[in-house]
N, C-alpha and C positions, 0 to 999 in steps of 0.2 A: 741378834740385838741384845745389848746388855740391859739389865733392869736398873731401876733407880730406887734407892731407899730414901725415905723422907728424913729430914733433919730430926723430926721428933722421935723417930724410931732408932736413930743412931746419933745421939747428941754430940759426939765428939768427931764425927766424920760424915761428910755427905758424899755419896757416890755420884760421880758426874754422869748426867744423862748424855749418852754418846750422841754424835752427830746423827746417826741413824735413828736414835730414839726421838730426837727433836724433830726430824723430818716426818716420822710416822705420826707424832702427836699433832703436827700441823696438817697432816694428810697430803703432803706434797708427794707426787709421783717421783720427782727428782728434786735435788736441792734447788729451791727457787729463791731468787733475790738474796742469795747469801754472798757475802764478801769476806773472804778469809785472807789474812796477811800474816806471814811469819816474819818478824823483824829479823834483820841480818844477824847471823851468829855473832855473839860478842866474845871477846877474849875471856877465857875461863878465869873465874875469880875464886880464890881460896874459900870465900864465904859461901859459894854455891856448891853444896854437897847433897848427897842423898837425904840428909836430915835437915836441909835448910828450911828456915821459917821466914815468913814474910809479914810485913804490915800491909794488908790488902783491903780494898774497898770496892764497892759497887753502888750504883745509884739508879733510881727510876723516877721519872716524872711524867704524868699524863699530859700536863701542859707546862710549857716553860717559855719564858721570853716576855715580850711586852705587847700590850694592846692599848692604843691611845695614851701612851705614856705611863700606864700602870704596869708595875713590875710584878708579874705573876709569881716569880720565884720567891717572893717574900710573903705571899698570902697564905695563911695557915691552911686553908681548905685545899690548896693545890701545891703544898710545899714538898710533895714527893717523899721518898724513903731513901735512906742512906745506910747501907750495911758497912760496918767497920770491924775488921779483925785486927786490932792494934794491941801493942804491949808498950806502955801500960794501957789498960782497958779504956775504950772510948765511952763517953757519956751515953747511956741508953743501950749499949751493946750487950749481946747475950754473954759473951766471954771474950778472952783474948784469942781463943783458937778459932772461933767461927761466929758469924752473926747473920741472922736471917730477919728481914723486914718485909712485910706485906701490908698493903693498904687498899682494900677494895673501896673505891670511891662510889658515891651514890649521886644520882641525878638531883635529888632533893638538896644535898649539901652544896653541890656546885651551883644550882639554880638560886640559892640564897645569897650568893656573893654579890655585894654591891661595890662598885669601883668608882673612883673619882677619875673619870676619863677625859676631863676637859670638855671638848666639844662632843664627846661621846658619853657623857655622864649617864649613869644608870646601872641597872643590874647587868651582870655578865651575860645573861640570856638575851639581852638586846643585841649583843654582838655574836656570841657563841651560844647557840641554843641546843642543848643535848636532847637526843631522842629519848622518849620515855619507853617503858616496857622493853628494855634491852635484855638480851641474854646475860646471864651471870658471867662476870669476868671481863666484859668488854671495857670496863673502866678500872682495871686492876693495876697495881704497882707492885713489883717484886724485885728485891735485891738480896743477894747472898754473897758473902765473902768468907774465906778461910785462910788460915796461916800457912798452909802447906804449899810448897812448890811441887810441881809434877816431877817425879824422879822414880828410880828403881824401887824405892820403898813405898812410894805413894803415887801410883800411875794415874789416878783420877783426882785432880784437885783444881777445879775451875772456880772462877767467880762468874756470877750471872747478874745482869741488870736488865729488866724489861718492863714495859708499860703497855697498856691497852689490852688487847685480847691475849693476855698471858696468864697461864694457870699458876696455881701455887706449887707446881712442881718445876717451875722455871722453863716451861716450853710454850710455844704459841698454841693457843687453845681454840683454834677455829679451823674448820675443814674448808679447803678450797672447793670441795664438791658441794658445799651447801648452796642450794638454789636460791635461798632467801637469807643472805647474811644480814645480821643486825646492822643498824645504822649507828654511827657515832653521834651525828647531829649536823647542824648547818651553821655556817659562818656568814654573817650579814656583811657581804663585801660592799654593798651600796653605801652603808653608813661609814665604812672606812674610806671609800673613794670620795665621798663628799668632803672629807678633810684633806684629801691628797692633792698633789700637783703632778705635772708631768705630761708628756705628749699624749693627747687624745683623752685625757681624764675628764676635763670639763665637757667635751663633746659627748662622751659616753654618758655622763650623768644627766645631760640634757635629753638624751634619747630614751632613757629607761626610768622606770618607777621603782625598780627593785632588782637586786642581783644577789643571789645566795649561792654558796658553795655547799652542796650536799655531800657529806663525807660518810662513806661506809665504814665498817669496823676496821680498826687499825691495830698494829702492833709493832713495837721496836724492841729488839732483843740483842744484847751483846754478851759474849762469853769470852773469857780470857784464861789462857794457860801460861804459866811461867815455868819453863822447863829447865831443870838442872840435869845435865847428862855428863856424869863423871867420865864415862868411857870415851866420849868424844871430846871432852874438855871444852864444852860450850854452854852458854846460857842463851835462852831465846824466849821471846813472847810470841804467842799465836793468838790472834783474835778472830772470832767469827761474829759477823754482824748480819742479822736477818731482819726483815721487815715484812709487814703485810698491810696492804691497802686494798680493801674489797672493791671500791668503786669511787668515782668522783663525778658529780653532775653539777653543771652550772645551770641555774634556773633564773631566767631573765624575764622580768615583767616590763612590758612596754605597750604604749598606746599604738605602736605600729602593728601589733597583732590585731587590735580592734579595727585599724584601717584595712587590714586584709579581709576581715569578716565583712565589713561594709562593701568592699569591692566585689566580693563574691555574691553578695545579695543583689548587687546591681547587674552583674554579668550573667549569672547562671539562668535566670528566668528567660533570657533571650536565646536559649539553646534551640535552634531550628534545624531540622533534618531535611535534606533535599528529597522531595518526592520523586523527582526525575531519577535520582540515583537508586532509590528503593525500587522504583518501577523497573529499571533495567535489571536489577537482581531478580525480581519476580518473573519477568518475561523469560529469563534464562533457564527457569526450572521446567523440565519436560512435564507435559500434561497441564501444569498450573498456568504457565505463560499463555498458551493459546486460549484457554478458557477465560482468563482475566482480560485478555484483549477485547473480548466481546463486551465486557463491562465498560471498558475505556479507562484511560488514565485519570480522567476526571472523577472517577469513583473512588480513587485512592486517597486515604487520609492517614498521615503519619504524624504522631505527636511524641515529644520527649519532654517529660516534666521532671523537675528536680525538687526533692523534699529538702529545701535549704535548712528548715528548722532542725533536721537531724544531723546536720553537718557538724555541729558543735557538741554532739552527745558524747563523743569519745575523742581522745587525743589522736592526732594524725602524725605518723602511723600509730596504731594501737598495738605496738610490739615492744618488747623489752630490748634494751641495748641499741636502739636506733641512734645514730650519731646526732640527729636533730629530731625533736618531737615537739609539735605545736599543739597546745591546748587552747583552742579558739574560745572556749567558754571562759576559761580563767584569764585569758590574755597573756599567756606565758609561753616561752620557748625554753625547752630543756636541751642542753648539750651534754651528751655522754662523752666525757673526755677520753676515755679508753677507746671507744669506737671511733672517735674522730681522729685521734693520733695514732692508734695502733691497728686500725682495721676492725671489721665486724667480728664479733665473737658471740657465743651462745650462752656462756655460763654467767651466773650472777656475779661471781668474783672474777675480776679481770686478769687473765694471764699476762697481758701486756704491762699493766701497772706493777706487776710483781716480778718482772724480769729485767728491771732497769739497773744500770750501773750506779755506783755511788754518786750522789750529788747531780742527779739528772733533773735539769730544769725543764718542766713541761712548756711547750710552745717555743723552746729555744734549742736545747739539746735533743729533745723529742719534738721535731718541728711539725708544723701544719702541712697537710698535703697541698699540692699545687692548686691554686685558685679555690681554696677551701670554702670561702664564703659563697661564691657563685655556685659551686658544686652542691652545697647544702641547700640553697634555694631551688636549684633545678630538681634536686631529689624531693624537696617538699612539694613541688608541683606534681611530680610523678606519684607521690603518696596521696596527694589530694585527688588525683584522677582515680587512683585505686579505691579510695573511699567512695567516690561518686558512682562507681560501678554498682554499688548497692542502693544508691539513692536516686538514680535516674530510672524512671519508669518509661518504657517504650511501648507504644501501641501502633500496630499496622492494621488498617482496616480497609477492605474493599468490598462493596456490596453489603450483603446481610447474611448472617448465619442463623437467623431466627425468623419466625413467621411462617407463612404458607409457601411451601416449595421454594425456600430461599436458595440463592446462589451467592456465595461470597467467601471471604477469607478474613480471619481475625487472629492476629498473633500478638501476644502481650507478655510482659515480664520485665524484670530489671535488666539493666545493661549487662550485668554479670550473667544473668540467665541466658541472654542471647549469645554471649561469648562462649559460654560453657555448654550450650545446647539444651538448656533447661527451660526455655520459654515455652508457654503453652500455645498451641496452634490448632485452629479449627478451619477446615476447608469443606464447604458444603456445595454440592451441585444438584440443583432442583430438589432440594430437601434431602439428598442422600449424602451422608458424610463420606469423604474421600481421604484415605490414609496415604499420606505422601511418603511414609516410610523413610528410607535412607536418603531421600531427596531433601528432607527437612533440615538436617544438620548443617550442610554447607550453606543453605539459605539463611539460617539463624546466625551462623558465624559471619556471613557476609554483611548482614544488617548490623550485627554487633560491632564489627570492624568499622563500618561506616559511621556509626554513632560515636564510637570512641575517638576516631580521627577528627570528627566535627567538634567534639568536646575539647580535645587537646588543642585544636586550632583556635577555638574560642578563647581558651585560657591564655594561650601564648600570644594572641594578637590583640587582646583587650588592653587599651592604653590605661584604663583605670586600674586594672589588676596589676599590670606591669609596674605602675607607679608604686603600688603597695609592696610588691615584691622587691623592687629596687630599694625601698626604704629598709626592709629587713636585711637585704644584702649589705647596705651601708652600716647598719647597726652591728652586724656580725664582724665586718671588717674593722670597725673601731674597737670593738671588744677584743679582738685578737691582737690588735696593736698594743692595747693596754696590757694584755697578758704576756706579751713578749718583751715589753719595754719598761713597764712600771710595776706591775704586780707579779712578783716572782713566786711560782709554785714549784718547790723542789721536792722530789721523791727520793727516798733512801738517803736522807741528808746525813753526812758524816764529817767529823773532823779527822785529821791525820789520814786522808784518803785521797783518791784521785778525783778529778773534776773540780769545778769551781764551788768551793764551800760557801754557804751563806755566811754573811758577816758575823752572825751570832756565834758560829762554830769557830771562826778564826780567833775569837777571844778566849776560847776554852784552854785552860792550862791545868796541869803541866803537860809537857809534850807526850808522855806515855800514858795518857788517858784516852780512852776510845769511846766515842758516843755515836749513837745512831737514832734517828727518829724517822717514822714512816713518812711524815709530811712536814714540810716547813713552808710557812707563808711569810712574805716580806714585801713591804712597799719600799722600793729602791730609793735611797736618798732620804727616807723619812723612817728610819728604823724604830724610832720611838712610837710611831703610829701603828705599825704592825710588824712584828718580828717574832713569830710564834712557831715553836716546835711542838708537834703533836705526837704523842706516844714515843717517848725518848728513854732509851736505856743506855747505861754507861758502866764501864769497868776500868779499873786502874785509877791512879798510879800505884804501882807496887814497889816496895823497897825492902831490902833485906833487913832483918832485925840485927841490931848490934850484938 
């Protein structure tokens, strides 16, 4: 691996960080989300020699585009950086030979921005709210340009433009192995959609009280080499474009979640376990069965109580990276976009989101699984049952296990205790405790299976609960329709690249400029409402000096 010297230590020449150096800095095990293109070899020009000099440039913008008609590109606090190695010297440049610009943004500065957004008037934070206490460098902007073409006399001569989690050495500065990556912030999509039109938008707005897109740390980084190869008689440009997107979560607030809670409060107290079925299990146990027969089935009492009050204590499921997580107390549903579209993963930074081709539109180029909404609701019921295993207390009692010369059986514990063989059991015959030993586990498991089946049947057959779940299914279906047809989320957005470029990138000129942003958001047909590039790096256009 080659080393890199800083511009400060070598003011007339910056050693290029090699591809391997950049990969190591980002802690990638292999090149991830990199898109490299070598422009076709051009006819050799007499001006392209081993000593050729270029007017070169690079740019970086943390935010670019429009929100509610406000042009972010002209707002001083988010106007980015522009490195220019020009002759004659550009205004503000370090020199004609090289130029380095960095701009670490602060949440305080961004939060202070007030925009005239028409129907969205107010502070930027009402639409785009940046997370506080972020790691250093998450909001950085970096641009470097120099005059040298890559040649036999100057083998390392790149330009670099990068924004987001990009360090002051021009590399992505976040490890994909970080279990807790920093957050960039949240975009209030509900306030945007309130102003939007299109299929399903009005229906979705009616079904929800809030919709936020929670965005993890991001980075967009572009590097450009202009090669003069006298021996081969060619000139060519090679551009590497990388991005990083830690995670994306959609957080939906809706009264339909409250309807689900109400339905559970109605249904769960009616959980009733068949004493006949439990009696059959008890009678099948050697030694225990015959002795209980003497007591008679009428002595058997089976209860299953549900602590509904604890059902809302934690999200369901209480695990990271679940495709759908319901917070019954907050009235929200969180959709983990990476898990939904790319399958389950265990890391905090999504491999799926960081291996996408240029201009991959989520929910379109990376489509939903078949029957996604119904599958998510079915999984929610499964997760609900899993939570209830700890909240359902089961008691099986026959006769008495206390008093003078008692004879009887008492088994009690949570549903999970029964299923895992951890329920407590006491069997007393004429005051003498009897150890059932190995006979106990199949009995506990059988009772646990019976209760779990009864619970599952109750939840699936309840008309009240099914109505609530059908409402959530409909909400998800409408949301997914809007995400595929109206609100475009594009990952690894690039101009001069494959895939369907966002309209914003189609307007970038000149032709030999190369841009990349980690994430682009767009309301189709209403670009002035939302047309936002997040973490955008840019290199080029380069021209030979006269």
